[in-house]
The first five atom37 places (N, CA, C, CB, O) and aatype in JSON, in Angstrom:
{
  "aatype": [12, 15, 15, 14, 3, 6, 2, 16, 14, 11, 2, 3, 14, 11, 14, 12, 14, 3, 0, 19, 1, 1, 14, 14, 1, 3, 1, 14, 19, 11, 14, 11, 14, 0, 7, 5, 6, 0, 10, 6, 1, 0, 10, 15, 6, 15, 7, 11, 2, 10, 11, 3, 10, 16],
  "atom_mask": [
    [1, 1, 1, 1, 1],
    [1, 1, 1, 1, 1],
    [1, 1, 1, 1, 1],
    [1, 1, 1, 1, 1],
    [1, 1, 1, 1, 1],
    [1, 1, 1, 1, 1],
    [1, 1, 1, 1, 1],
    [1, 1, 1, 1, 1],
    [1, 1, 1, 1, 1],
    [1, 1, 1, 1, 1],
    [1, 1, 1, 1, 1],
    [1, 1, 1, 1, 1],
    [1, 1, 1, 1, 1],
    [1, 1, 1, 1, 1],
    [1, 1, 1, 1, 1],
    [1, 1, 1, 1, 1],
    [1, 1, 1, 1, 1],
    [1, 1, 1, 1, 1],
    [1, 1, 1, 1, 1],
    [1, 1, 1, 1, 1],
    [1, 1, 1, 1, 1],
    [1, 1, 1, 1, 1],
    [1, 1, 1, 1, 1],
    [1, 1, 1, 1, 1],
    [1, 1, 1, 1, 1],
    [1, 1, 1, 1, 1],
    [1, 1, 1, 1, 1],
    [1, 1, 1, 1, 1],
    [1, 1, 1, 1, 1],
    [1, 1, 1, 1, 1],
    [1, 1, 1, 1, 1],
    [1, 1, 1, 1, 1],
    [1, 1, 1, 1, 1],
    [1, 1, 1, 1, 1],
    [1, 1, 1, 0, 1],
    [1, 1, 1, 1, 1],
    [1, 1, 1, 1, 1],
    [1, 1, 1, 1, 1],
    [1, 1, 1, 1, 1],
    [1, 1, 1, 1, 1],
    [1, 1, 1, 1, 1],
    [1, 1, 1, 1, 1],
    [1, 1, 1, 1, 1],
    [1, 1, 1, 1, 1],
    [1, 1, 1, 1, 1],
    [1, 1, 1, 1, 1],
    [1, 1, 1, 0, 1],
    [1, 1, 1, 1, 1],
    [1, 1, 1, 1, 1],
    [1, 1, 1, 1, 1],
    [1, 1, 1, 1, 1],
    [1, 1, 1, 1, 1],
    [1, 1, 1, 1, 1],
    [1, 1, 1, 1, 1]
  ],
  "atom_positions": [
    [[69.81, -26.41, -41.78], [68.19, -26.09, -41.87], [67.57, -24.85, -41.2], [67.42, -27.24, -41.22], [68.2, -24.3, -40.29]],
    [[66.53, -24.45, -41.55], [66.2, -23.47, -40.93], [65.28, -23.45, -39.64], [65.78, -22.85, -41.81], [64.39, -24.29, -39.5]],
    [[65.5, -22.53, -38.76], [64.73, -22.5, -37.4], [63.02, -22.37, -37.53], [65.32, -21.13, -36.53], [62.51, -21.67, -38.4]],
    [[62.41, -22.97, -36.76], [61.06, -22.78, -36.93], [60.55, -21.2, -37.0], [60.43, -23.52, -35.79], [59.58, -20.86, -37.69]],
    [[61.24, -20.38, -36.28], [60.68, -19.1, -35.94], [60.9, -18.38, -37.24], [61.37, -18.38, -34.65], [60.26, -17.36, -37.5]],
    [[61.8, -18.9, -38.08], [62.14, -18.16, -39.4], [60.99, -18.31, -40.33], [63.47, -18.73, -40.11], [60.61, -17.27, -40.87]],
    [[60.52, -19.14, -40.55], [59.2, -19.45, -41.09], [57.79, -19.04, -40.73], [59.15, -20.55, -41.02], [56.91, -18.92, -41.59]],
    [[57.58, -18.84, -39.42], [56.47, -18.21, -38.82], [55.91, -16.89, -39.44], [56.83, -17.98, -37.48], [56.74, -16.03, -39.74]],
    [[54.69, -16.66, -39.64], [54.34, -15.2, -40.23], [54.63, -14.57, -38.85], [52.59, -14.9, -40.94], [54.59, -15.2, -37.8]],
    [[54.92, -13.27, -38.95], [55.33, -12.33, -37.89], [54.03, -11.31, -37.82], [56.88, -11.52, -38.29], [53.61, -10.64, -38.77]],
    [[53.38, -11.33, -36.25], [52.43, -10.38, -36.21], [52.92, -9.08, -35.55], [51.3, -10.92, -35.55], [53.81, -9.1, -34.7]],
    [[52.36, -8.02, -35.92], [52.88, -6.78, -35.55], [52.18, -6.65, -34.24], [52.62, -5.6, -36.59], [51.01, -6.99, -34.09]],
    [[52.97, -6.13, -33.24], [52.56, -5.99, -31.89], [51.72, -4.37, -31.93], [54.05, -6.11, -30.78], [50.82, -4.06, -31.15]],
    [[52.12, -3.71, -32.75], [51.51, -2.21, -32.8], [50.89, -2.03, -33.89], [52.45, -1.09, -32.73], [51.58, -1.64, -34.83]],
    [[49.45, -2.24, -34.13], [49.04, -1.76, -35.44], [48.96, -0.3, -36.02], [47.89, -2.18, -35.55], [48.88, 0.7, -35.31]],
    [[48.98, -0.31, -37.0], [49.12, 1.21, -37.56], [47.95, 2.04, -37.11], [49.17, 1.28, -39.21], [46.84, 1.52, -36.98]],
    [[48.22, 3.61, -36.81], [47.19, 4.25, -36.4], [46.26, 4.63, -37.5], [47.6, 5.29, -35.69], [46.66, 4.76, -38.66]],
    [[45.15, 4.79, -37.18], [44.11, 5.12, -38.42], [44.61, 6.48, -39.16], [42.4, 5.36, -37.81], [44.2, 6.7, -40.29]],
    [[45.42, 7.33, -38.56], [45.65, 8.55, -39.48], [46.73, 8.03, -40.37], [46.11, 9.98, -38.69], [46.87, 8.72, -41.39]],
    [[47.66, 6.87, -40.26], [48.61, 6.38, -41.02], [47.92, 5.83, -42.28], [49.4, 5.4, -40.28], [48.47, 6.06, -43.36]],
    [[46.8, 5.15, -42.27], [46.12, 4.19, -43.15], [45.95, 5.12, -43.97], [44.88, 3.39, -42.75], [45.83, 6.31, -43.66]],
    [[45.93, 4.58, -45.34], [45.39, 5.43, -46.7], [43.93, 4.78, -47.09], [46.57, 5.22, -48.18], [43.66, 3.59, -47.22]],
    [[43.23, 5.69, -47.22], [41.58, 4.91, -47.91], [42.05, 4.09, -49.3], [40.08, 6.44, -48.55], [43.03, 4.32, -50.02]],
    [[41.26, 3.31, -49.4], [41.47, 2.85, -51.11], [41.22, 3.8, -52.01], [40.54, 1.7, -51.65], [40.43, 4.71, -51.76]],
    [[41.86, 3.72, -53.15], [41.84, 4.67, -54.13], [40.64, 4.39, -54.81], [43.01, 4.68, -54.98], [40.19, 3.24, -54.82]],
    [[39.99, 5.46, -55.45], [39.0, 5.22, -56.42], [39.73, 4.69, -57.99], [38.12, 6.69, -56.52], [40.81, 5.05, -58.45]],
    [[38.82, 3.82, -58.55], [39.13, 3.81, -60.05], [39.59, 4.82, -60.98], [38.17, 3.5, -60.59], [38.58, 5.5, -61.19]],
    [[40.61, 5.33, -61.7], [40.64, 6.14, -62.89], [39.47, 5.9, -63.76], [41.87, 5.9, -63.65], [39.23, 4.74, -64.13]],
    [[38.61, 7.0, -64.17], [37.69, 6.97, -64.96], [38.3, 6.85, -66.41], [36.88, 8.09, -64.7], [39.24, 7.57, -66.76]],
    [[37.59, 5.71, -67.42], [38.22, 5.69, -68.3], [37.56, 6.64, -69.19], [38.44, 4.49, -68.67], [36.34, 6.78, -69.09]],
    [[38.38, 7.46, -70.27], [37.81, 8.32, -71.13], [36.96, 7.84, -72.05], [38.64, 8.93, -71.7], [37.26, 6.72, -72.45]],
    [[36.02, 8.32, -72.51], [34.73, 7.47, -73.58], [35.47, 7.84, -74.92], [32.69, 8.28, -73.56], [36.15, 8.86, -75.09]],
    [[35.31, 7.13, -75.6], [35.92, 7.37, -77.27], [35.04, 8.6, -77.77], [35.61, 5.82, -78.5], [33.91, 8.74, -77.28]],
    [[35.52, 9.5, -78.72], [34.68, 10.4, -79.16], [33.71, 10.26, -79.67], [35.03, 11.0, -79.71], [32.86, 11.1, -79.38]],
    [[33.34, 9.29, -80.57], [32.13, 8.84, -81.2], [31.14, 8.64, -80.11], [0.0, 0.0, 0.0], [30.04, 9.12, -80.36]],
    [[31.24, 8.13, -79.13], [30.42, 7.77, -78.04], [30.03, 9.26, -77.43], [31.23, 6.7, -76.95], [28.84, 9.49, -77.22]],
    [[30.86, 10.12, -77.19], [30.9, 11.19, -76.6], [29.99, 12.02, -77.37], [32.17, 11.66, -76.43], [29.22, 12.79, -76.8]],
    [[30.04, 11.88, -78.82], [29.61, 12.81, -79.72], [27.93, 12.6, -79.61], [30.32, 12.56, -81.24], [27.05, 13.44, -79.45]],
    [[27.85, 11.08, -79.78], [26.39, 10.55, -79.75], [25.53, 10.61, -78.46], [26.43, 9.13, -80.1], [24.33, 10.36, -78.57]],
    [[26.1, 10.97, -77.13], [25.49, 10.95, -76.19], [24.96, 12.77, -75.84], [26.45, 10.12, -75.19], [24.02, 13.24, -75.2]],
    [[26.15, 13.41, -76.67], [26.05, 15.0, -76.8], [24.68, 15.19, -77.38], [27.27, 15.72, -77.82], [23.73, 15.68, -76.78]],
    [[24.68, 14.65, -78.89], [23.59, 14.8, -79.95], [22.08, 14.42, -79.12], [23.96, 13.62, -81.39], [21.03, 15.06, -79.19]],
    [[22.38, 13.04, -78.26], [20.81, 12.71, -78.07], [20.36, 13.69, -76.71], [20.54, 10.81, -77.72], [19.2, 14.07, -76.53]],
    [[21.32, 13.97, -75.95], [21.09, 14.84, -74.69], [20.55, 16.22, -75.5], [22.68, 15.1, -73.61], [19.41, 16.63, -75.27]],
    [[21.28, 16.79, -76.31], [20.55, 18.05, -76.85], [19.15, 17.87, -77.92], [21.74, 18.87, -77.67], [18.45, 18.82, -78.27]],
    [[18.96, 16.55, -78.31], [17.69, 16.46, -78.96], [16.49, 16.11, -77.86], [17.8, 15.33, -80.13], [15.29, 16.06, -78.11]],
    [[17.16, 15.86, -76.53], [16.1, 15.12, -75.6], [15.64, 13.88, -75.78], [0.0, 0.0, 0.0], [14.53, 13.53, -75.37]],
    [[16.39, 13.18, -76.36], [16.06, 11.75, -76.11], [17.02, 10.8, -75.81], [15.47, 11.26, -77.11], [18.17, 11.21, -75.98]],
    [[16.94, 9.74, -75.44], [18.28, 8.96, -74.89], [18.51, 7.47, -75.52], [18.15, 8.75, -73.17], [17.71, 7.03, -76.35]],
    [[19.36, 6.9, -75.19], [19.77, 5.72, -75.9], [18.77, 4.87, -76.4], [20.55, 4.98, -75.14], [18.77, 4.53, -77.58]],
    [[17.91, 4.49, -75.6], [16.94, 3.66, -75.35], [15.64, 4.2, -76.69], [16.53, 3.85, -73.56], [15.07, 3.54, -77.56]],
    [[15.59, 5.2, -76.44], [14.88, 5.77, -77.76], [15.0, 5.34, -79.25], [15.23, 7.03, -77.84], [14.12, 5.27, -80.1]],
    [[16.58, 5.01, -79.34], [16.94, 4.73, -80.71], [16.57, 3.14, -80.92], [18.59, 5.09, -80.97], [16.42, 2.76, -82.08]],
    [[16.39, 2.06, -79.72], [16.3, 1.0, -79.97], [14.71, 0.76, -80.18], [17.02, 0.31, -79.05], [14.29, -0.35, -80.48]]
  ]
}
């Protein structure tokens, strides 16, 4: 049988210093489909936005 010490969670007595911790990563930006990119460019050139089309 295993001893109780083997299965208990271990607590780190020395936490990592702030300099070692990494900030959370930003999510990568997904590229827009070419059609959506072209539509947005055409709308911005004409001075309209997507809500004007509906």
